[in-house]
Backbone bond lengths (Angstrom), bond angles and torsions (degrees), N, CA, C in turn:
res aa  C-N    CA-C-N  psi(-1)  N-CA   C-N-CA  omega(-1)  CA-C   N-CA-C  phi
1 M - - - 1.453 - - 1.531 108.18 -
2 N 1.324 116.66 135.17 1.466 119.09 -179.68 1.524 110.36 -90.62
3 G 1.315 116.60 176.52 1.461 122.25 -177.38 1.510 113.70 -59.50
4 L 1.331 117.23 -39.66 1.462 120.35 179.48 1.520 110.75 -65.26
5 D 1.322 117.24 -43.99 1.468 120.88 178.66 1.528 110.86 -58.72
6 E 1.315 116.71 -42.89 1.469 120.75 179.96 1.520 111.16 -63.87
7 K 1.342 116.91 -40.59 1.461 120.58 178.73 1.522 111.64 -66.94
8 L 1.335 116.80 -41.18 1.467 120.16 178.04 1.527 110.68 -63.04
9 D 1.336 117.12 -41.95 1.465 120.55 177.40 1.525 110.80 -62.30
10 L 1.319 117.48 -42.26 1.464 121.27 179.13 1.520 110.53 -61.30
11 I 1.326 116.77 -45.94 1.471 121.23 179.12 1.527 110.58 -60.24
12 L 1.320 117.41 -45.98 1.463 120.97 -178.93 1.516 111.38 -65.58
13 N 1.322 118.01 -42.06 1.463 120.86 178.26 1.521 111.30 -61.76
14 M 1.326 117.32 -44.42 1.458 120.40 179.28 1.519 111.24 -64.48
15 A 1.325 116.52 -42.35 1.463 120.45 179.81 1.522 111.13 -63.65
16 Q 1.343 117.69 -41.49 1.455 120.39 179.01 1.522 111.08 -63.22
17 E 1.317 117.44 -39.02 1.464 120.83 178.15 1.521 111.30 -65.77
18 L 1.322 117.25 -42.71 1.457 121.49 -177.41 1.527 112.44 -72.98
19 I 1.324 116.44 -42.17 1.470 121.30 -173.70 1.524 111.49 -90.73
20 G 1.330 117.08 -37.21 1.452 120.60 178.80 1.513 114.91 79.54
21 T 1.311 117.57 28.33 1.452 120.81 179.11 1.527 110.17 -94.92
22 R 1.316 117.32 160.74 1.469 120.90 -178.41 1.504 113.22 -81.29
23 T 1.334 118.24 -26.63 1.464 121.54 -177.96 1.521 109.60 -129.99
24 M 1.324 115.45 131.01 1.465 122.43 175.40 1.519 106.74 -132.74
25 F 1.331 116.54 145.17 1.449 119.41 175.17 1.515 110.60 -151.65
26 I 1.318 114.88 156.34 1.451 123.38 174.69 1.521 106.05 -115.35
27 S 1.325 115.01 128.46 1.459 118.75 -176.03 1.529 110.57 -135.96
28 R 1.308 114.42 173.00 1.459 120.47 174.53 1.515 108.58 -144.49
29 T 1.310 114.70 159.50 1.462 120.18 174.96 1.514 108.39 -124.15
30 G 1.297 115.89 144.51 1.456 121.53 177.71 1.505 109.18 -177.11
31 N 1.321 115.88 144.05 1.463 121.60 -179.20 1.526 111.85 52.42
32 D 1.354 115.89 39.16 1.464 122.87 178.91 1.519 113.54 62.75
33 I 1.353 117.84 24.76 1.462 123.55 178.22 1.524 109.03 -120.72
34 F 1.321 117.13 135.85 1.454 124.80 173.04 1.530 106.28 -100.87
35 S 1.331 117.20 116.81 1.467 121.71 -175.46 1.531 110.15 -121.01
36 V 1.328 116.63 133.77 1.457 122.51 177.54 1.534 107.80 -92.12
37 L 1.332 115.47 113.81 1.456 120.21 179.95 1.521 111.69 -78.40
38 R 1.323 116.14 -37.38 1.469 121.16 -179.02 1.524 108.07 -155.86
39 A 1.316 116.73 137.49 1.466 121.34 178.91 1.518 109.62 -138.66
40 Q 1.329 115.50 143.92 1.459 122.55 173.57 1.522 107.40 -133.52
41 S 1.310 116.79 133.43 1.454 121.12 -178.29 1.514 110.87 -137.41
42 N 1.319 115.80 132.73 1.459 123.39 174.24 1.526 107.57 -112.30
43 N 1.337 115.68 78.95 1.467 122.20 -177.18 1.525 111.97 58.96
44 G 1.315 116.50 36.69 1.459 122.04 178.50 1.514 110.82 -109.10
45 S 1.297 116.19 -128.02 1.461 123.14 -177.85 1.530 111.48 -65.99
46 L 1.310 115.49 158.85 1.460 121.79 177.93 1.522 112.98 -86.98
47 I 1.333 116.87 3.45 1.461 120.42 179.95 1.522 109.61 -62.98
48 K 1.335 116.77 142.80 1.455 119.13 -179.31 1.522 111.19 -140.72
49 T 1.307 114.97 159.13 1.458 121.83 179.37 1.533 109.25 -54.47
50 G 1.328 115.41 132.41 1.457 121.07 178.00 1.518 114.40 95.27
51 D 1.330 118.46 -10.51 1.466 120.17 177.72 1.521 110.16 -61.79
52 S 1.319 116.75 139.87 1.467 122.90 175.83 1.509 108.56 -141.76
53 I 1.335 115.56 137.03 1.476 120.43 175.84 1.526 108.31 -142.34
54 Q 1.320 115.44 161.88 1.455 121.17 174.66 1.522 108.25 -60.03
55 L 1.309 117.13 134.81 1.450 122.34 -177.00 1.529 112.06 -56.12
56 N 1.316 118.17 -38.26 1.471 119.76 -178.95 1.521 112.70 -72.05
57 H 1.348 118.77 -7.22 1.468 122.61 174.27 1.518 112.96 -100.92
58 A 1.335 116.77 -5.69 1.471 121.13 -179.41 1.531 109.49 -78.80
59 L 1.301 116.22 146.02 1.461 120.55 177.36 1.497 110.52 -82.73
């Protein structure tokens, strides 16, 4: 795991503790694409790290 991956995991873990939700993710948009950089789920959403979809199809 590289430094960025470790930082993303730390951010998601802290956010899950503070917010208390089952699914957290960090994403970005660009070139009309919605990309999930990192996702963590505790029996929540089916979204996963690396998912990408057309921005106009994202909720």
